[in-house]
C-alpha positions in Angstrom: 16.5 11.4 -42.4 13.5 9.7 -40.8 12.5 8.0 -43.9 15.7 6.3 -44.4 15.9 5.3 -40.6 12.4 3.6 -41.3 13.6 2.0 -44.3 16.7 0.7 -42.6 14.6 -0.5 -39.8 12.3 -2.6 -42.0 15.5 -4.2 -43.6 16.9 -5.1 -40.3 13.8 -6.5 -39.2 13.4 -8.7 -42.1 17.1 -10.0 -41.4 16.4 -11.0 -38.1 13.2 -12.8 -38.9 15.3 -14.7 -41.6 17.8 -15.5 -38.7 15.0 -16.7 -36.4 13.4 -19.0 -38.9 16.6 -20.6 -40.1 17.8 -21.4 -36.7 15.0 -23.9 -36.6 16.7 -25.7 -39.3 20.3 -26.0 -37.7 20.1 -29.2 -36.1 23.9 -30.3 -36.5 27.2 -29.0 -38.0 26.1 -29.9 -41.6 23.3 -27.6 -41.2 25.2 -24.8 -39.8 27.9 -25.0 -42.4 26.2 -26.0 -45.8 22.5 -25.8 -44.9 22.3 -29.9 -44.9 23.4 -29.9 -48.6 19.2 -29.3 -49.3 19.5 -25.5 -50.7 17.6 -24.8 -53.9 19.1 -23.3 -57.1 17.3 -19.9 -56.5 18.7 -19.4 -53.3 22.1 -20.8 -54.1 22.5 -18.7 -57.4 21.4 -15.4 -55.6 23.5 -16.3 -52.6 26.8 -17.2 -54.7 26.3 -13.8 -56.7 25.5 -11.4 -53.8 28.6 -13.1 -51.9 30.9 -12.8 -55.0 29.9 -9.3 -55.8 30.0 -7.7 -52.2 30.0 -4.0 -51.4 32.4 -3.0 -54.2 29.6 -3.5 -56.8 27.4 -0.7 -55.4 30.2 1.5 -54.2 33.4 0.3 -55.9 32.0 -0.5 -59.5 30.0 2.6 -59.9 32.9 4.6 -58.7 35.1 3.0 -61.2 32.6 3.6 -63.9 32.7 7.2 -63.3 36.4 7.3 -63.1 37.2 5.1 -65.8 34.2 5.4 -68.1 33.6 2.8 -70.9 36.9 0.8 -70.4 35.1 -0.4 -66.9 33.1 -2.7 -68.8 36.0 -4.9 -69.4 35.3 -5.8 -65.5 31.8 -7.0 -66.7 33.1 -9.0 -69.3 35.7 -10.7 -67.0 32.9 -11.3 -64.4 30.6 -12.9 -66.9 33.1 -15.1 -68.2 34.2 -16.2 -64.7 30.7 -17.0 -63.7 30.0 -18.8 -66.9 32.9 -21.0 -66.9 32.3 -21.6 -63.1 28.9 -22.7 -63.2 28.9 -24.6 -66.6 32.2 -26.4 -66.6 33.4 -26.8 -62.9 30.3 -26.7 -60.5 29.0 -30.2 -61.2 32.4 -31.7 -61.1 33.0 -30.2 -57.8 29.6 -31.1 -56.4 29.8 -34.7 -57.4 33.5 -35.0 -55.9 32.4 -32.9 -52.6 29.4 -35.1 -52.0 31.5 -38.3 -52.6 34.1 -37.1 -49.9 31.0 -35.7 -47.7 32.8 -32.5 -47.4 31.4 -29.5 -45.3 34.5 -27.2 -46.0 37.2 -26.3 -48.8 39.8 -27.8 -46.6 37.7 -30.9 -45.9 37.3 -31.3 -49.8 41.1 -30.9 -50.4 42.0 -33.3 -47.5 39.9 -36.1 -48.9 40.7 -35.5 -52.4 44.5 -36.0 -51.8 44.0 -38.7 -49.4 46.6 -37.2 -47.2 48.3 -39.0 -44.4 49.3 -35.8 -42.5 47.1 -32.6 -41.8 49.4 -30.2 -43.1 47.4 -29.7 -46.1 44.1 -29.1 -44.3 46.0 -26.8 -41.9 47.7 -24.8 -44.4 44.5 -24.3 -46.5 42.4 -23.2 -43.0 45.3 -20.8 -42.1 45.6 -18.9 -45.5 41.7 -19.2 -45.8 41.5 -17.3 -42.2 43.9 -14.8 -43.1 42.4 -13.5 -46.1 38.8 -13.8 -44.9 39.7 -11.6 -42.1 41.0 -9.0 -44.5 38.6 -9.3 -46.7 35.6 -9.0 -44.1 37.6 -5.9 -42.7 37.0 -4.2 -46.2 33.3 -5.0 -46.2 33.1 -3.5 -42.7 35.1 -0.4 -44.0 32.6 -0.1 -46.7 29.7 -0.3 -44.3 31.0 2.7 -42.5 31.6 4.5 -45.8 27.8 3.6 -46.8 26.4 4.9 -43.5 28.5 8.2 -43.4 27.9 8.9 -47.1 24.2 7.8 -47.3 22.9 8.5 -43.7 25.2 11.2 -42.4 26.4 8.8 -39.6 29.9 9.0 -38.2 31.9 6.5 -40.0 32.8 4.5 -36.9 29.2 4.5 -35.6 28.0 3.1 -39.0 30.8 0.4 -39.3 29.9 -0.9 -35.7 25.9 -0.6 -36.4 26.3 -2.8 -39.7 28.7 -5.1 -37.7 26.2 -6.1 -35.1 23.6 -6.5 -37.5 25.0 -9.1 -39.6 26.7 -10.7 -36.7 23.5 -11.2 -34.8 21.6 -13.2 -37.5 24.7 -15.1 -38.3 25.0 -16.1 -34.8 21.2 -17.3 -34.8 20.8 -19.3 -37.8 24.3 -20.2 -39.3 24.6 -20.9 -43.1 20.9 -21.1 -43.7 20.3 -17.7 -42.6 23.2 -16.5 -44.6 21.9 -18.3 -48.0 18.3 -16.9 -47.2 19.4 -13.7 -46.2 21.5 -13.6 -49.4 18.6 -14.5 -51.5 16.5 -11.5 -50.1 19.4 -9.1 -50.4 20.5 -10.4 -53.7 16.8 -9.4 -55.2 17.2 -5.9 -53.5 20.6 -5.4 -55.4 19.2 -6.8 -58.5 16.3 -4.4 -58.7 18.0 -1.6 -57.4 20.8 -1.6 -59.9 18.9 -2.7 -62.8 16.2 0.0 -62.5 18.4 3.0 -61.4 20.1 3.7 -64.7 16.7 3.5 -66.5 15.4 6.2 -64.2 18.7 8.4 -64.5 18.8 8.2 -68.3 14.9 9.2 -68.6 15.5 12.1 -66.4 18.4 13.5 -68.2 18.4 16.4 -70.8 16.6 15.1 -73.8 19.1 17.3 -75.9 22.0 15.9 -73.9 24.3 13.2 -75.9 25.8 11.0 -73.3 28.7 10.0 -75.6 29.6 13.4 -76.7 29.3 15.0 -73.3 31.5 12.2 -71.8 33.9 12.7 -74.6 34.0 16.5 -74.1 34.6 16.0 -70.4 37.6 13.5 -70.9 38.3 11.8 -74.2 39.7 8.7 -72.4 36.4 8.1 -71.1 34.9 7.0 -74.3 37.9 4.9 -75.2 37.0 1.3 -74.5 40.8 0.4 -74.6 41.6 3.2 -72.0 43.3 5.7 -74.2 46.9 5.6 -72.5 49.3 3.8 -75.1 49.1 0.2 -76.2 50.9 -1.6 -73.3 49.4 0.5 -70.5 46.0 -0.1 -72.2 46.5 -4.1 -72.2 47.6 -3.9 -68.7 44.4 -2.0 -67.7 42.2 -4.2 -69.5 44.0 -7.6 -68.2 43.4 -6.0 -64.7 40.0 -5.2 -65.1 38.6 -8.5 -67.0 40.8 -10.9 -65.0 38.9 -9.9 -61.7 36.7 -12.7 -63.1 39.1 -15.5 -62.4 38.2 -15.3 -58.7 34.9 -17.0 -59.5 36.8 -20.2 -60.7 37.1 -21.8 -57.2 36.9 -19.1 -54.4 35.8 -20.9 -51.2 33.0 -18.3 -50.4 31.3 -19.2 -53.8 32.1 -23.0 -54.0 30.8 -23.8 -50.5 27.6 -23.0 -52.1 28.0 -25.7 -54.9 28.3 -28.1 -51.7 25.0 -26.9 -50.3 22.8 -27.2 -53.3 20.6 -30.1 -53.4 21.9 -32.0 -56.7 23.2 -31.4 -60.3 20.0 -30.7 -61.7 19.7 -27.5 -59.7 23.2 -26.5 -60.7 21.9 -26.4 -64.5 19.1 -24.3 -63.4 20.8 -22.1 -61.3 23.5 -21.3 -63.8 21.4 -19.2 -66.1 20.1 -17.2 -62.9 23.8 -16.5 -62.0 24.7 -15.5 -65.4 22.3 -13.1 -66.2 22.4 -11.7 -62.7 26.1 -10.9 -63.2 25.6 -9.3 -66.4 22.7 -7.1 -65.7 23.9 -5.9 -62.1 27.5 -5.3 -63.4 26.6 -3.5 -66.5 24.1 -1.5 -64.5 26.8 -0.4 -61.9 29.2 0.8 -64.4 26.5 2.6 -66.4 25.4 4.4 -63.3 29.0 5.8 -62.7 29.2 6.9 -66.3 25.7 8.8 -66.2 26.9 10.3 -63.0 30.0 11.6 -64.5 28.1 13.3 -67.3 25.5 14.7 -65.0 28.0 16.0 -62.1 31.1 16.8 -63.7 32.6 19.1 -66.2 35.7 19.3 -68.3 38.8 19.6 -66.5 37.2 18.9 -63.2 38.8 16.2 -60.8 35.9 13.5 -60.3 37.3 12.7 -57.0 36.9 16.2 -56.0 33.0 15.7 -56.7 32.5 12.0 -55.8 35.2 11.5 -53.0 38.2 9.3 -52.8 37.6 6.4 -55.4 34.4 8.1 -56.3 32.4 6.2 -53.5 29.9 8.9 -53.2 28.6 8.1 -56.8 25.6 6.0 -55.6 24.4 8.4 -52.9 24.5 11.6 -55.3 22.6 9.8 -58.0 19.8 8.4 -55.6 19.5 11.7 -53.9 19.1 13.7 -57.2 17.2 11.4 -59.3 14.7 9.4 -56.9 12.0 10.5 -54.4 13.1 10.4 -50.9 11.1 7.2 -49.9 12.8 5.3 -52.8 16.2 6.8 -52.1 15.8 5.4 -48.6 15.5 2.0 -49.9 19.2 2.3 -51.6 20.7 2.5 -48.0 19.3 -0.8 -47.6 20.6 -2.2 -51.0 24.0 -0.9 -50.3 24.0 -2.6 -46.9 22.7 -5.7 -48.6 25.6 -5.9 -51.0 27.9 -5.7 -48.1 26.4 -7.8 -45.6 25.7 -10.6 -48.2 29.4 -10.9 -48.1 30.5 -10.4 -44.5 27.8 -13.2 -43.4 29.2 -15.7 -45.9 32.9 -15.4 -45.2 32.4 -15.1 -41.4 30.7 -18.6 -41.4 33.4 -19.9 -43.9 36.2 -18.7 -41.9 34.4 -20.2 -38.8 34.2 -23.5 -40.4 38.0 -23.2 -41.1 39.2 -22.9 -37.6 36.3 -24.7 -35.9 35.9 -27.7 -38.1 39.4 -27.9 -39.8 41.7 -27.0 -36.9 39.6 -27.5 -33.6 37.9 -30.6 -34.7 39.9 -32.5 -37.6 43.3 -31.9 -36.2 43.1 -31.6 -32.3 39.7 -33.0 -31.1 38.3 -35.5 -33.7 36.0 -37.1 -31.3 34.1 -33.8 -30.2 30.1 -33.9 -30.6 28.6 -31.8 -33.4 26.6 -30.1 -31.0 29.4 -28.8 -29.0 31.2 -28.1 -32.2 28.3 -25.7 -33.4 28.4 -23.6 -30.2 32.0 -23.4 -30.5 31.6 -22.2 -34.2 29.5 -19.2 -33.1 32.1 -17.9 -30.5 35.0 -18.1 -33.1 32.6 -16.3 -35.5 32.4 -13.7 -33.0 36.4 -13.4 -32.5 37.1 -13.2 -36.1 34.4 -10.5 -36.6 35.9 -8.6 -34.0 39.4 -8.8 -35.2 38.0 -7.8 -38.8 36.2 -4.8 -37.2 39.6 -3.6 -35.5 41.5 -3.9 -38.8 38.6 -1.9 -40.7 39.0 0.9 -38.1 42.5 0.8 -38.6 42.5 1.3 -42.3 40.2 4.1 -42.0 42.5 5.7 -39.4 46.0 5.2 -41.0 44.7 5.5 -44.7 41.9 7.8 -45.1 42.7 8.1 -48.9 42.2 4.6 -49.5 40.4 3.5 -52.7 37.5 1.2 -51.8 37.5 -0.6 -55.2 41.2 -1.8 -55.2 41.4 -2.6 -51.3 38.5 -5.0 -51.7 40.1 -6.4 -54.7 43.0 -7.2 -52.8 41.2 -9.0 -50.1 39.3 -10.9 -53.0 42.4 -11.7 -55.0 44.1 -13.2 -51.9 41.4 -15.7 -51.5 41.0 -16.5 -55.1 44.9 -16.9 -56.0 45.5 -19.1 -53.2 42.5 -21.6 -53.8 41.2 -21.1 -57.4 44.2 -22.8 -59.1 44.1 -25.5 -56.7 40.3 -26.3 -57.1 40.7 -26.2 -61.0 43.6 -28.4 -61.2 41.9 -31.0 -58.8 38.9 -31.0 -60.9 40.4 -31.4 -64.2 43.7 -33.3 -63.6 44.0 -36.6 -62.2 47.8 -36.2 -61.9 47.8 -33.3 -59.3 49.2 -34.2 -56.4 49.2 -33.1 -52.8 52.8 -31.4 -53.1 51.5 -29.6 -56.1 48.3 -28.4 -54.2 50.6 -27.2 -51.4 52.9 -25.5 -53.9 49.9 -23.7 -55.4 48.3 -22.3 -52.2 51.5 -21.3 -50.9 52.7 -19.4 -54.2 49.3 -17.9 -54.6 49.1 -16.4 -51.3 52.9 -15.2 -51.3 52.1 -13.8 -55.1 49.5 -11.5 -54.0 51.8 -9.9 -51.2 54.7 -9.9 -53.6 53.0 -8.4 -56.7 50.9 -5.8 -54.2 53.9 -4.5 -52.0 57.2 -5.5 -54.1 56.5 -5.8 -57.9 54.1 -2.9 -58.1 56.6 -0.5 -56.7 59.6 -1.3 -59.4 60.7 1.3 -61.8 59.7 1.0 -65.3 57.7 -2.5 -65.0 55.8 -1.4 -61.8 53.3 0.6 -63.4 52.3 -2.4 -65.8 51.7 -4.8 -63.0 50.0 -2.1 -60.9 47.4 -1.9 -63.6 47.2 -5.8 -64.2 46.8 -5.8 -60.4 47.9 -9.0 -58.2 45.3 -11.7 -59.3 46.2 -12.8 -62.6 50.1 -13.0 -62.2 49.7 -14.8 -58.8 46.9 -17.1 -60.2 49.5 -18.0 -63.3 52.4 -18.7 -60.9 50.0 -20.8 -58.7 49.0 -23.0 -61.6 52.7 -23.4 -62.9 54.3 -24.4 -59.7 51.5 -26.7 -59.0 52.1 -28.4 -62.3 55.7 -28.6 -61.7 55.5 -30.0 -58.0 53.1 -32.5 -59.0 55.5 -33.9 -61.9 58.4 -34.0 -59.5 56.3 -35.3 -56.6 53.6 -37.2 -58.4 50.6 -38.7 -56.5 50.6 -42.6 -56.6 47.0 -43.2 -56.5 46.1 -40.9 -59.7 44.0 -43.8 -61.6 41.8 -44.2 -58.5 40.8 -40.3 -58.4 36.9 -39.9 -59.0 36.3 -38.6 -62.6 
């Protein structure tokens, strides 16, 4: 335990030093929210990936690998495709337009792009962004408590509180610059930890052990890349796994990083870093789960009885059994890196939505930047506390929750509300403000509808449960955006930036 405490203390010390150094670069509100748009490609690529992956990569996806087997690799394919399309086809266009508009937030971008005469679109975007960010941050805090409980033997609530105060401290000090620099540091830890671990496990397994045949003996479904449950259920499962990658096509927490990067040349360089990072880390996470299933379980055994609900103990069991204590201790910091790299980004983004898009742009347009930066810190604190309370509520009222799918719900809510809007605004000149409003509202409501109503229906409910909420909500938002843009076309389509 002492070794783990020392490793964790060193990790926290690095984060605080990053926050202190970053604070010296925060001169105005642009620095606090987007780093003055001077961030390099390495930092942006690692920050975007660390933010996009979150705690579900190390806790959720490793568990999914153990529960689903080879079919979990569909998540890897979906994520790699999503990151590739986002960086290759969308990032430069978005960067060009957001710089033209001098945008600091996603609602900023939307307000300028559609040349709105009211503040409704900005207020709607900021409201929905704030709601789902709080939900998503609460799932990350929840994962923090689970990680401390599993890997440090701490009480869940004490662990969640400790992680909460750590991440809040360096955000409060350094804003977006601290977030990006800490994400770079944490992203490197995540990358090395995930890529090295399955190699170590593989070479420590019995040389006479055939991984595929053992996996097949444990459960034949584990070796079926299609899932092994019948054609339609298999198709629904594959779509549910692979469509997670849709969330990279415009999610605000990722696209605000494209605002912050120095120039388009840096995007070209960062693209390859982001793609290979995603491929290697996601594939490694699934592989860790599969190897854990081979090593720790037998035929007929319930994997959740071994690995915990949602198989959240996979990483802890693997590091404890296959690594020296000193190295295993580092993985405590790596898990926290995955979680905190998302919490910090989301809190800064949510703070910007409330402070800039509500307080300044709608109610106090003449307020000075130095006052706005101070207000942003207090808003960050308030939203963090609300997220903490929700996390504690989930732990108390739903002890059997599956971390992977709870996190995906928050991720899907943000993605379904904003990805269709970003895609259509970049590629279609005829997309109107009415269409954007329809897309945001339908994406937001679609996630709630499919999660709590459609999934519960007889006959078809099981298929939508496997597909999950993002893909159908995404399609509805795209379609209604097109319909309302046709009904209420924009009058200035010919002048929209190419």
